[in-house]
C-alpha positions, 0 to 999 in steps of 0.5 A, a space after each residue: 460716872 455717867 447718868 442718862 435717860 435713854 430711849 429704845 429705837 424700836 419700842 420707844 421705851 425709856 429707862 434710866 442708864 447708869 454707867 460707871 468706869 473705874 479709872 483708878 483700877 484700870 490695868 494694862 493688857 498690852 503696850 497700847 491697851 488698857 482694861 478698865 472695869 466698868 458697870 452699866 445698868 438700866 432702870 427699869 430693867 427690860 426683859 431681853 426677848 433674845 434670851 428666851 428659847 422657843 419650846 423651852 417647855 419641852 426641855 428637861 426640868 433641871 436644864 430649864 430651871 438652871 437656864 431660866 435662873 441664869 437669865 434672871 441673874 442677867 436681868 439683875 446684872 449679877 454677871 458672876 452668877 450668870 457665868 456660873 449659871 451658864 456653866 451649870 446649864 452645860 453640865 446639866 445637859 451633860 448629866 441629862 444625856 448621861 455623858 460621863 467623864 468625871 469633870 466638865 472638860 471630859 463631859 464636853 468632849 464626850 458630847 462631841 464623841 457621842 455626836 450630840 454636838 459638832 467639834 466646833 460647838 464643843 470648842 465654844 462650850 469650853 470657852 463658857 467652861 473657862 468663863 464659869 471657872 473664872 467666876 467661881 474660883 477667881 470671883 471674876 465678873 464677866 463683861 456683858 459682851 461675854 455673857 451675851 455671846 455665851 448665852 447664844 452658845 448655850 441656847 444653841 446647845 439646848 436647841 441642838 439637843 432638845 427643841 430642834 430635835 423634836 421640831 425636826 422629827 415632827 416635820 422633816 425626814 431625819 436620819 434614824 440611828 437609835 434602835 428605839 426609833 428604828 423599831 417605832 418606824 417599823 411598827 408604824 409601817 407594819 400597821 398598814 400591812 395585812 396579816 400574813 404579809 411576808 416582806 424584807 425590811 427594805 419592803 416594809 420601810 419602803 421610801 423610809 429605808 433611806 432614813 436608816 443610818 450607817 448602822 443599818 445592818 446592826 439595827 436589823 440584826 438586833 431587831 431580828 434577834 428580838 423578833 425570834 425571842 418573841 419580843 415583838 408580837 406583831 411580827 414573826 420571822 419568815 423565810 431567808 432569801 438571797 439576791 440573784 447571783 449573790 451569796 448575801 441573804 436577807 431576812 423576811 418578816 411576817 405580819 401577824 
């Protein structure tokens, strides 16, 4: 057991440090290494700004609530609860994104399948799933180093699904693959056209046609069907034209 007064090299804040190493309960993990249970606490506990998330206010309530309560558990040194909370945060994101699967293992895989996260990100989330399972079923206390890395992974998940998405859409020309975003872009472009203008999608979108993903044909087919059904009052179907020397045709739309 060690006691010390420590001082931050950055802000010069001082605190009391308690470091306990449980030698009697140490156990071998290899021929040359031992794992020794230890506990480190600082008083007063300082809030770690690295745990905060820029734009947390736009994150859905249930995800934000679980993450912030997890952060509180970390501040209090309740690392078993922190492990459970990080796992719970991932599950809350999956539920919010309507990612089915029945269990967290399949949910994480479906996050990858839906393209919400990369395969590598999914592999890292499974590590947190293991951490949370150990905390829940074996009452195994994670090390602070494990929690620190796990927090970074969960923060990256929240940023990828929520905060970065909004920031990018407001400042960068992101690719559009969702139908609602596709329609919003068309309606925005049509607002600058004159009534009676008859144009194909490529002319309506202009430079922004490059933002439409690989499912461009499927998106326009659905839009054309909805226009024919009268679901978009600001536009109606026009003529069907073809490229010179080609049998391929394309639809024109008339601004109402």
